[in-house]
N, C-alpha and C positions, 0 to 999 in steps of 0.2 A: 560370032563374038559372045563370049560368056558374060553374064550379068552377075554382078556381086552385091550381095546385100548384108548389111551389118545392122542388126537391131531394127529390121524392117525398112531401113533406108537404103536406097540404091547408091553405091559408090561408083562414080563415073570416071574416076581416075585413081592411081595408086595413092595419092595424097588424100583423096577423099576417104579411101578404105582405111588408112591409118588414122585419120582424124576421128572417123566414126568408131573405130575399135578403141582408140584412146579415150574418146569423149572430149578431147581438148585439141586445139590447133597444135600442129607439129612444132610451129615456131616457139611455143611455150617451153618445150623441152630442148630444142636445138638452138634457140636463139636466132637473131637475124644479123646479117652482115651490117656492120656500122653502127650497132647499138651502143649507146653510152653506158658508162658504169652505172648511172642511176637507172637506166632502163633495165640493165641486166640484173641489178639487185632487185628491182621490183618483179621482174619475171621470175627469178629464183624463189622469192618470197611466195609469190602465187603458186609456184610449183610445189613448194613445201607444204602449203596450206591443203592443196589438193591431195597430196600423198598422206597427210594427217587425216583427212576426212575419208580417204579411200585406201586403207592399208593393203588391200588385195590387188590394187592396180598394177604394181610390177609383175605379180604372178599372172594376172590376167593378160597383160600385154605379151608376156613371154609365151603364154599358151596360144594366143592368137597368131603370134609369129611363127611358132612351131608348126601350128596347123596349116598356115598358108605356105610354109616352106615345103611341108610334106605333100600338100596337094599339088604345088606348082613347081616342085624341084626341077623335073626335066626341062620345062620351059625357062625357069630362071638360071639355071646353070648349064644348060645344054649337056646334060649328063648322058653319057653312053657307058654301058658296062663293058669292062675290060676282061678279056679272056686270059687266064693265067696260062703260061706256057707250061708244058708237062715237065716234070722233074726228071732229071737225068740221074742215074746212078754212076758215079765216078769211082773208079777203081783206084785205089792209092797203092798199088804194088811197088814196093821198093822205096816207099817214102819213109823218112826217118820218123820215129815216134817222138 
């Protein structure tokens, strides 16, 4: 089993990895099922404050996601290379132009 670390902290699950990479709980960005309008408004206000204080956060998150996808793409997507069939030359003798 491979160990994952973000900023010196070990991520023991994929949620831990995302939270450590973001520096915030995932629920802050995605919400939680059954939250009230007041809770949603407060969550979105907190998210806006965090983005205002950390303008590079979206770029940092995108970079971390891209690096994770690149590193783990075969396992994440069960990717297998496809072989292209050889091209055939078809003769069009007698075909109308």
